[in-house]
DSSP file (Angstrom, degrees, kcal/mol; ACC not computed):
  #  RESIDUE AA STRUCTURE BP1 BP2  ACC     N-H-->O    O-->H-N    N-H-->O    O-->H-N    TCO  KAPPA ALPHA  PHI   PSI    X-CA   Y-CA   Z-CA
    1    1 A M     >        0   0    0      0, 0.0     4,-2.4     0, 0.0     5,-0.2   0.000 360.0 360.0 360.0 -42.9  -20.6  -12.0   18.5
    2    2 A K  H  >  +     0   0    0      1,-0.2     4,-2.5     2,-0.2     5,-0.2   0.923 360.0  51.2 -60.5 -46.4  -20.0  -10.9   14.9
    3    3 A R  H  > S+     0   0    0      2,-0.2     4,-2.6     1,-0.2     5,-0.2   0.891 109.2  51.9 -59.8 -39.5  -22.7   -8.3   15.0
    4    4 A I  H  > S+     0   0    0      1,-0.2     4,-2.9     2,-0.2    -2,-0.2   0.955 112.8  44.2 -62.3 -45.9  -21.3   -6.9   18.3
    5    5 A A  H  X S+     0   0    0     -4,-2.4     4,-2.1     1,-0.2    -1,-0.2   0.877 115.6  47.1 -67.0 -33.7  -17.9   -6.5   16.8
    6    6 A L  H  X S+     0   0    0     -4,-2.5     4,-2.0    -5,-0.2    -1,-0.2   0.864 111.9  49.6 -77.2 -33.2  -19.2   -5.1   13.6
    7    7 A I  H  X S+     0   0    0     -4,-2.6     4,-3.1    -5,-0.2     5,-0.3   0.938 112.1  51.1 -70.5 -45.0  -21.5   -2.5   15.4
    8    8 A T  H  X S+     0   0    0     -4,-2.9     4,-2.4    -5,-0.2     5,-0.2   0.943 110.5  47.4 -58.2 -45.6  -18.5   -1.5   17.6
    9    9 A L  H  X S+     0   0    0     -4,-2.1     4,-1.7    -5,-0.2    -1,-0.2   0.894 114.9  45.6 -63.6 -37.8  -16.4   -0.9   14.6
   10   10 A L  H  X S+     0   0    0     -4,-2.0     4,-2.8     2,-0.2    -2,-0.2   0.879 112.8  50.1 -74.1 -37.7  -19.1    1.1   12.8
   11   11 A V  H  X S+     0   0    0     -4,-3.1     4,-2.2     2,-0.2    -2,-0.2   0.924 108.4  52.5 -67.1 -38.0  -20.0    3.2   15.9
   12   12 A S  H  X S+     0   0    0     -4,-2.4     4,-0.5    -5,-0.3    -1,-0.2   0.900 114.5  43.8 -63.6 -40.0  -16.3    4.0   16.4
   13   13 A H  H >X S+     0   0    0     -4,-1.7     3,-1.3    -5,-0.2     4,-0.9   0.929 111.6  52.5 -64.3 -44.4  -16.2    5.2   12.7
   14   14 A A  H 3< S+     0   0    0     -4,-2.8     3,-0.4     1,-0.3    -2,-0.2   0.807 101.5  60.1 -68.4 -30.1  -19.4    7.0   13.0
   15   15 A A  H 3< S+     0   0    0     -4,-2.2    -1,-0.3     1,-0.2    -2,-0.2   0.718 107.1  48.2 -65.0 -21.9  -18.2    9.0   16.1
   16   16 A C  H << S+     0   0    0     -3,-1.3    -1,-0.2    -4,-0.5     2,-0.2   0.633  97.6  85.6 -93.3 -16.6  -15.3   10.4   14.0
   17   17 A A  S  < S-     0   0    0     -4,-0.9    40,-0.1    -3,-0.4    41,-0.1  -0.562  74.0-134.4 -92.1 152.4  -17.5   11.5   11.0
   18   18 A D  S    S+     0   0    0      1,-0.3    -1,-0.1    -2,-0.2    39,-0.0   0.906 103.9  24.9 -69.4 -40.5  -19.3   14.8   10.7
   19   19 A T  S    S-     0   0    0      2,-0.0    -1,-0.3    -3,-0.0    -3,-0.0  -0.817  93.6-138.8-126.7  94.4  -22.5   13.1    9.4
   20   20 A P        -     0   0    0      0, 0.0     2,-0.4     0, 0.0    -6,-0.1  -0.226  20.3-175.3 -60.3 136.8  -22.6    9.5   10.7
   21   21 A T        -     0   0    0    -11,-0.1     2,-0.6     2,-0.0    -2,-0.0  -0.994   9.2-158.5-130.5 118.3  -23.8    6.8    8.3
   22   22 A I        -     0   0    0     -2,-0.4     2,-0.4    -9,-0.0   -15,-0.0  -0.891  12.5-179.7-104.4 124.5  -24.1    3.3    9.7
   23   23 A T        -     0   0    0     -2,-0.6     2,-0.4     2,-0.0    -2,-0.0  -0.981   9.1-159.6-122.3 132.7  -24.0    0.6    7.1
   24   24 A T        +     0   0    0     -2,-0.4     2,-0.3   -14,-0.0   -21,-0.0  -0.885  16.4 163.4-114.6 147.7  -24.3   -3.0    8.2
   25   25 A F        -     0   0    0     -2,-0.4     2,-0.2     2,-0.0    -2,-0.0  -0.980  39.3 -95.9-154.1 160.8  -23.2   -6.2    6.2
   26   26 A D        -     0   0    0     -2,-0.3     2,-0.4   -20,-0.0   -23,-0.0  -0.545  30.1-154.3 -81.7 145.0  -22.5   -9.8    6.9
   27   27 A V        -     0   0    0     -2,-0.2    47,-0.1    21,-0.1     2,-0.1  -0.978  24.4-111.4-119.6 131.2  -19.1  -11.0    7.5
   28   28 A S  E     -a   74   0A   0     45,-0.5    47,-2.0    -2,-0.4     2,-0.2  -0.339  24.9-130.5 -66.6 137.9  -18.1  -14.5    6.9
   29   29 A Y  E     -a   75   0A   0     45,-0.2     2,-0.4    -2,-0.1    47,-0.2  -0.588  22.1-168.5 -83.5 146.3  -17.3  -16.9    9.8
   30   30 A T        -     0   0    0     45,-2.5    47,-0.2    -2,-0.2    44,-0.0  -0.999  21.6-164.4-133.9 141.2  -14.1  -19.0    9.6
   31   31 A D  S    S+     0   0    0     -2,-0.4     2,-0.6    45,-0.1    -1,-0.1   0.501  81.8  71.3 -95.0  -5.2  -13.1  -21.9   11.8
   32   32 A T  S    S-     0   0    0     44,-0.0    -1,-0.1    10,-0.0    12,-0.0  -0.945  87.7-128.8-110.4 118.5   -9.5  -21.6   10.6
   33   33 A V        -     0   0    0     -2,-0.6     2,-0.1     1,-0.1    -2,-0.1  -0.550  27.9-140.6 -70.5 120.5   -7.6  -18.5   11.8
   34   34 A P        -     0   0    0      0, 0.0     2,-0.4     0, 0.0    -1,-0.1  -0.444  13.1-114.2 -80.3 154.8   -6.1  -16.8    8.7
   35   35 A V        -     0   0    0     -2,-0.1     2,-1.0     1,-0.0     5,-0.3  -0.742  20.9-140.4 -85.8 133.8   -2.6  -15.3    8.6
   36   36 A I        +     0   0    0     -2,-0.4    -1,-0.0     1,-0.2     0, 0.0  -0.807  60.2 122.4 -94.3  87.9   -2.8  -11.5    8.1
   37   37 A D  S    S-     0   0    0     -2,-1.0    -1,-0.2     0, 0.0    -2,-0.0   0.273  81.8-104.6-137.5   9.4    0.1  -11.1    5.7
   38   38 A G  S    S+     0   0    0     -3,-0.2    -2,-0.1     1,-0.1     0, 0.0   0.394 102.1  87.3  85.4  -6.0   -1.3   -9.5    2.6
   39   39 A T  S    S-     0   0    0     -4,-0.1    -3,-0.1     0, 0.0    -1,-0.1   0.752  70.5-152.7 -99.4 -24.7   -1.3  -12.7    0.5
   40   40 A M        +     0   0    0     -5,-0.3     5,-0.1     1,-0.1    -4,-0.1   0.852  38.6 151.1  52.0  42.7   -4.7  -14.2    1.3
   41   41 A S        +     0   0    0     -6,-0.1     2,-0.2     4,-0.1    -1,-0.1   0.671  39.1  94.1 -78.6 -14.5   -3.3  -17.7    0.6
   42   42 A E  S >  S-     0   0    0     -7,-0.2     3,-1.1     1,-0.1     4,-0.3  -0.525  80.4-128.9 -74.3 147.9   -5.7  -19.4    3.0
   43   43 A S  G >  S+     0   0    0      1,-0.2     3,-1.3     2,-0.2     4,-0.4   0.706 100.8  76.0 -67.7 -21.7   -8.9  -20.7    1.5
   44   44 A A  G >  S+     0   0    0      1,-0.3     3,-0.9     2,-0.2    -1,-0.2   0.806  86.5  61.9 -59.4 -29.8  -11.0  -19.0    4.2
   45   45 A W  G X  S+     0   0    0     -3,-1.1     3,-1.7     1,-0.2    -1,-0.3   0.788  86.9  74.9 -67.0 -27.7  -10.4  -15.7    2.4
   46   46 A D  G <  S+     0   0    0     -3,-1.3    -1,-0.2    -4,-0.3    -2,-0.2   0.815  95.9  48.3 -59.2 -26.6  -12.2  -17.1   -0.7
   47   47 A K  G <  S+     0   0    0     -3,-0.9     2,-0.4    -4,-0.4    -1,-0.3   0.475  93.6  94.4 -93.1   0.9  -15.6  -16.7    1.0
   48   48 A A  S <  S-     0   0    0     -3,-1.7     2,-0.2    -4,-0.2    26,-0.1  -0.790  72.9-130.1 -90.9 135.4  -14.9  -13.1    2.1
   49   49 A L        -     0   0    0     -2,-0.4    24,-0.5    24,-0.2     2,-0.2  -0.520  19.2-111.0 -83.1 149.2  -16.1  -10.2    0.0
   50   50 A W        -     0   0    0     -2,-0.2     2,-0.4    22,-0.1    22,-0.2  -0.557  35.3-165.6 -68.5 138.3  -14.0   -7.3   -1.2
   51   51 A R  E     -B   71   0B   0     20,-2.1    20,-2.1    -2,-0.2     2,-0.3  -0.962  17.7-123.2-124.1 144.7  -15.1   -4.0    0.5
   52   52 A T  E     -B   70   0B   0     -2,-0.4     2,-1.1    18,-0.2    18,-0.3  -0.642  11.7-132.6 -89.4 144.4  -14.1   -0.6   -0.7
   53   53 A M        +     0   0    0     16,-2.6    16,-0.3    -2,-0.3    17,-0.1  -0.705  57.7 135.2 -94.0  81.9  -12.3    1.8    1.7
   54   54 A D        +     0   0    0     -2,-1.1     2,-0.5    14,-0.1    -1,-0.2   0.270  27.4 107.4-119.2  12.0  -14.5    4.8    0.8
   55   55 A A        -     0   0    0     -3,-0.1     2,-0.7     6,-0.0   -38,-0.0  -0.782  59.7-140.4 -94.6 132.1  -15.4    6.4    4.2
   56   56 A V        +     0   0    0     -2,-0.5     3,-0.1     1,-0.2     5,-0.1  -0.817  26.9 169.8 -89.8 118.6  -13.8    9.7    5.1
   57   57 A I        +     0   0    0     -2,-0.7     2,-0.4     1,-0.3    -1,-0.2   0.807  67.4  15.2 -98.6 -33.8  -12.9    9.6    8.8
   58   58 A L  S    S-     0   0    0      2,-0.1    -1,-0.3   -41,-0.1   -41,-0.1  -0.980 112.9 -16.2-142.4 125.6  -10.8   12.7    9.1
   59   59 A G  S    S-     0   0    0     -2,-0.4     2,-0.2    -3,-0.1    -3,-0.0  -0.353 101.3 -20.7  86.0-166.0  -10.2   15.7    6.7
   60   60 A A  S    S-     0   0    0      1,-0.1    -2,-0.1    -2,-0.1    -3,-0.1  -0.508  73.6 -97.9 -86.7 152.2  -11.1   15.9    3.1
   61   61 A A        -     0   0    0     -2,-0.2    -1,-0.1     1,-0.1    -5,-0.1  -0.487  42.7-121.3 -71.9 134.6  -11.7   12.9    0.9
   62   62 A P        -     0   0    0      0, 0.0     2,-0.2     0, 0.0    -1,-0.1  -0.325  26.9-105.0 -71.7 156.0   -8.6   12.0   -1.1
   63   63 A T    >>  -     0   0    0      1,-0.1     4,-2.4    -2,-0.1     3,-1.8  -0.484  30.5-110.3 -77.6 154.3   -8.7   11.9   -4.9
   64   64 A A  T 34 S+     0   0    0      1,-0.3    -1,-0.1     2,-0.2     0, 0.0   0.839 120.1  53.0 -55.5 -35.0   -8.7    8.5   -6.6
   65   65 A D  T 34 S+     0   0    0      1,-0.2    -1,-0.3     2,-0.0     3,-0.1   0.679 111.6  48.3 -77.0 -14.4   -5.1    9.1   -7.9
   66   66 A D  T <4 S-     0   0    0     -3,-1.8     2,-0.3     1,-0.3    -2,-0.2   0.868 127.3  -8.6 -85.0 -47.0   -3.9    9.8   -4.4
   67   67 A F     <  +     0   0    0     -4,-2.4     2,-0.3     2,-0.0    -1,-0.3  -0.971  56.6 157.0-157.4 141.7   -5.5    6.9   -2.6
   68   68 A S        +     0   0    0     -2,-0.3     2,-0.3    -3,-0.1   -14,-0.1  -0.952  17.0 162.4-153.6 149.7   -7.8    4.0   -3.1
   69   69 A G        -     0   0    0     -2,-0.3   -16,-2.6   -16,-0.3     2,-0.3  -0.975  18.7-160.8-159.7 170.8   -8.1    0.8   -1.2
   70   70 A R  E     -B   52   0B   0     -2,-0.3     2,-0.3   -18,-0.3   -18,-0.2  -0.958  11.3-170.6-151.9 166.0  -10.2   -2.3   -0.4
   71   71 A Y  E     -B   51   0B   0    -20,-2.1   -20,-2.1    -2,-0.3     2,-0.3  -0.955  15.3-133.7-153.5 168.0  -10.2   -4.9    2.3
   72   72 A K        -     0   0    0     -2,-0.3     2,-0.4   -22,-0.2   -22,-0.1  -0.969  16.2-156.8-128.0 148.7  -11.7   -8.2    3.4
   73   73 A L        +     0   0    0    -24,-0.5   -45,-0.5    -2,-0.3     2,-0.3  -0.960  14.4 168.4-127.6 145.6  -13.1   -9.2    6.8
   74   74 A L  E     -a   28   0A   0      6,-0.6     2,-0.4    -2,-0.4   -45,-0.2  -0.931  16.3-152.0-140.0 162.2  -13.6  -12.6    8.4
   75   75 A W  E     +a   29   0A   0    -47,-2.0   -45,-2.5    -2,-0.3     2,-0.2  -0.986  14.2 173.5-136.9 148.9  -14.5  -13.5   12.0
   76   76 A D        -     0   0    0      3,-2.7   -45,-0.1    -2,-0.4   -44,-0.0  -0.695  57.2 -74.5-133.3-166.0  -13.8  -16.4   14.3
   77   77 A E  S    S+     0   0    0    -47,-0.2     3,-0.1    -2,-0.2   -46,-0.1   0.730 128.9  38.8 -66.3 -21.0  -14.5  -17.0   18.1
   78   78 A Q  S    S-     0   0    0      1,-0.2     2,-0.3     0, 0.0    -1,-0.2   0.768 119.8  -1.5-106.2 -26.2  -11.6  -14.7   19.0
   79   79 A A              0   0    0      1,-0.1    -3,-2.7     0, 0.0    -1,-0.2  -0.971 360.0 360.0-158.8 167.5  -11.6  -11.7   16.7
   80   80 A L              0   0    0     -2,-0.3    -6,-0.6    -5,-0.2    -1,-0.1   0.249 360.0 360.0 -99.8 360.0  -13.0   -9.8   13.6
């Protein structure tokens, strides 16, 4: 299930890019649904790795002083 969700996410991204690049990586499973509130106070987030938001989906790439970001992913039986 996690590979299907990840492939769907990556294919939807690749469809928007001029030169599609598909990168795969493992996403940690959690049996406890974390709250998405920006605090990451649940212990499940400890096993998730930080990923950079470095893919340009539309337009020109922003400069580092304009935008930079990172995110974490987890999956359970219901969602990515």
